[in-house]
C-alpha positions in Angstrom: 40.5 308.8 68.7 42.2 306.3 66.4 38.8 305.2 64.9 37.4 308.6 64.2 37.0 309.7 60.6 39.9 311.7 59.4 39.3 315.4 59.2 36.8 315.6 62.0 37.4 317.9 64.9 36.4 316.5 68.2 35.8 318.7 71.2 36.4 315.9 73.8 38.4 312.8 72.9 36.5 310.7 75.4 33.1 311.5 74.0 31.1 308.4 73.1 27.7 308.2 71.4 24.5 308.4 73.4 22.8 305.6 71.5 23.0 301.9 72.0 25.3 299.4 70.3 23.7 296.0 69.7 25.9 292.9 69.4 24.1 290.0 68.0 24.9 286.5 66.9 23.5 284.6 64.0 23.9 281.0 62.9 25.1 280.4 59.4 25.6 276.8 58.2 26.1 274.0 60.7 28.0 275.3 63.7 29.3 278.4 61.9 28.3 281.7 63.5 28.4 285.3 62.6 28.6 288.2 65.1 26.9 291.4 64.1 27.6 294.8 65.7 25.1 297.6 64.9 24.7 301.1 66.2 28.2 302.5 66.2 28.2 306.2 65.8 28.8 307.3 62.1 31.8 309.5 63.1 33.8 306.3 63.6 35.4 304.5 60.7 34.0 301.0 60.8 36.6 299.7 58.4 39.4 300.6 60.9 37.5 299.0 63.7 37.1 295.8 61.7 40.7 295.8 60.8 41.7 296.1 64.4 39.3 293.3 65.5 40.4 291.0 62.7 44.0 291.4 63.8 43.3 291.1 67.6 40.9 288.2 67.5 42.2 286.2 64.5 38.9 286.2 62.7 37.6 287.5 59.4 35.2 290.4 59.3 33.6 293.0 57.1 31.4 296.1 57.1 28.1 295.5 55.5 24.8 297.3 54.8 21.9 295.6 56.5 18.5 296.8 55.3 17.1 296.6 58.8 20.0 297.9 60.9 22.0 300.0 58.4 25.7 299.9 58.3 27.1 297.2 60.6 30.2 295.1 61.4 30.1 291.4 60.8 32.8 289.1 62.4 33.1 285.4 61.9 32.6 283.3 65.0 31.1 284.1 68.4 32.9 287.3 69.2 30.2 288.9 71.4 32.2 289.2 74.7 35.4 290.0 73.0 33.9 292.9 70.9 32.1 294.2 74.0 35.5 294.4 75.9 37.1 295.9 72.8 34.5 298.7 72.6 34.9 299.6 76.2 38.7 299.4 76.2 39.2 301.8 73.2 36.4 304.2 74.4 33.8 303.6 71.7 31.1 302.9 74.3 30.4 302.7 78.0 29.1 299.4 79.4 25.5 300.7 79.7 25.5 301.6 76.0 26.3 298.0 74.9 23.5 295.4 74.6 24.7 291.9 73.9 22.1 289.6 72.4 21.2 286.4 74.1 22.3 283.2 72.6 19.8 282.8 69.8 21.5 279.8 68.3 19.5 276.6 68.3 21.4 273.4 67.6 19.2 270.7 66.3 20.1 267.1 67.0 19.9 265.1 63.8 17.6 262.5 65.4 15.1 265.2 66.2 14.8 266.4 62.6 12.5 264.4 60.4 13.1 264.8 56.7 
Protein backbone atom coordinates (compact mmCIF):
# COMPACT_ATOMS: atom_id res chain seq x y z
CA UNK A 1 0.00 0.00 0.00
CA UNK A 2 1.60 3.32 -1.00
CA UNK A 3 0.21 5.17 2.02
CA UNK A 4 1.18 2.65 4.70
CA UNK A 5 3.90 3.62 7.14
CA UNK A 6 7.30 2.42 6.02
CA UNK A 7 8.60 -0.60 7.89
CA UNK A 8 5.21 -2.12 8.62
CA UNK A 9 4.44 -5.64 7.49
CA UNK A 10 0.97 -6.12 6.12
CA UNK A 11 -0.63 -9.54 5.90
CA UNK A 12 -3.15 -8.51 3.24
CA UNK A 13 -2.57 -5.48 1.03
CA UNK A 14 -6.31 -4.88 0.57
CA UNK A 15 -7.07 -4.72 4.28
CA UNK A 16 -8.80 -1.53 5.37
CA UNK A 17 -9.76 -0.32 8.80
CA UNK A 18 -12.95 -1.43 10.45
CA UNK A 19 -13.77 2.05 11.85
CA UNK A 20 -15.52 4.94 10.18
CA UNK A 21 -13.92 7.80 8.29
CA UNK A 22 -15.75 11.10 8.74
CA UNK A 23 -15.52 13.77 6.07
CA UNK A 24 -16.81 17.14 7.24
CA UNK A 25 -16.91 20.65 5.89
CA UNK A 26 -16.44 23.84 7.89
CA UNK A 27 -16.91 27.43 6.89
CA UNK A 28 -13.93 29.72 7.41
CA UNK A 29 -14.30 33.38 6.40
CA UNK A 30 -16.83 34.50 3.85
CA UNK A 31 -17.27 31.77 1.25
CA UNK A 32 -14.03 29.95 2.08
CA UNK A 33 -14.44 26.38 3.27
CA UNK A 34 -12.29 23.70 4.86
CA UNK A 35 -12.77 19.95 4.38
CA UNK A 36 -11.76 17.82 7.38
CA UNK A 37 -11.11 14.07 7.17
CA UNK A 38 -10.99 12.18 10.47
CA UNK A 39 -10.76 8.51 11.39
CA UNK A 40 -8.11 7.22 8.98
CA UNK A 41 -6.29 4.25 10.50
CA UNK A 42 -2.99 5.24 12.17
CA UNK A 43 -1.01 2.76 10.05
CA UNK A 44 -1.42 5.11 7.05
CA UNK A 45 0.90 8.06 6.61
CA UNK A 46 -1.44 11.06 6.56
CA UNK A 47 1.25 13.34 5.14
CA UNK A 48 1.55 11.12 2.05
CA UNK A 49 -2.23 11.14 1.62
CA UNK A 50 -2.31 14.95 1.89
CA UNK A 51 0.51 15.25 -0.62
CA UNK A 52 -1.36 13.07 -3.14
CA UNK A 53 -4.63 14.97 -2.61
CA UNK A 54 -2.97 18.36 -2.97
CA UNK A 55 -1.45 17.32 -6.27
CA UNK A 56 -4.57 15.62 -7.64
CA UNK A 57 -7.12 18.26 -6.59
CA UNK A 58 -5.00 21.44 -6.87
CA UNK A 59 -5.74 22.56 -3.33
CA UNK A 60 -3.69 23.18 -0.23
CA UNK A 61 -3.84 20.83 2.73
CA UNK A 62 -2.24 19.82 5.99
CA UNK A 63 -2.29 17.26 8.78
CA UNK A 64 -3.48 18.78 12.03
CA UNK A 65 -4.18 17.66 15.57
CA UNK A 66 -7.78 18.36 16.54
CA UNK A 67 -8.49 18.12 20.29
CA UNK A 68 -11.89 16.54 19.59
CA UNK A 69 -11.06 14.25 16.63
CA UNK A 70 -7.32 13.60 17.04
CA UNK A 71 -5.05 13.61 14.00
CA UNK A 72 -6.95 14.63 10.89
CA UNK A 73 -6.49 15.92 7.35
CA UNK A 74 -7.57 19.43 6.38
CA UNK A 75 -8.01 20.43 2.74
CA UNK A 76 -8.98 23.84 1.39
CA UNK A 77 -12.32 24.07 -0.36
CA UNK A 78 -15.24 21.67 -0.58
CA UNK A 79 -13.44 18.40 -1.39
CA UNK A 80 -15.95 16.01 0.24
CA UNK A 81 -16.96 13.97 -2.80
CA UNK A 82 -13.47 14.04 -4.30
CA UNK A 83 -11.81 12.75 -1.13
CA UNK A 84 -14.49 10.07 -0.76
CA UNK A 85 -13.77 8.79 -4.29
CA UNK A 86 -10.02 8.99 -3.62
CA UNK A 87 -10.31 6.90 -0.43
CA UNK A 88 -12.27 4.18 -2.23
CA UNK A 89 -10.06 4.28 -5.33
CA UNK A 90 -6.77 3.73 -3.47
CA UNK A 91 -8.27 1.18 -1.05
CA UNK A 92 -8.13 3.19 2.17
CA UNK A 93 -11.82 2.53 2.88
CA UNK A 94 -14.93 0.83 1.59
CA UNK A 95 -18.04 2.94 0.79
CA UNK A 96 -19.84 1.82 3.95
CA UNK A 97 -16.90 3.04 6.08
CA UNK A 98 -17.07 6.62 4.82
CA UNK A 99 -19.53 9.08 6.33
CA UNK A 100 -19.80 12.38 4.49
CA UNK A 101 -21.15 15.22 6.61
CA UNK A 102 -24.18 17.09 5.38
CA UNK A 103 -23.74 20.58 4.07
CA UNK A 104 -23.40 22.45 7.35
CA UNK A 105 -22.51 25.74 5.75
CA UNK A 106 -24.98 28.56 6.28
CA UNK A 107 -24.66 31.53 3.97
CA UNK A 108 -26.19 34.63 5.53
CA UNK A 109 -27.57 37.28 3.25
CA UNK A 110 -26.23 40.70 4.23
CA UNK A 111 -29.71 42.23 4.45
CA UNK A 112 -30.74 39.61 7.04
CA UNK A 113 -27.90 40.41 9.42
CA UNK A 114 -28.54 43.39 11.69
CA UNK A 115 -25.40 44.94 13.11
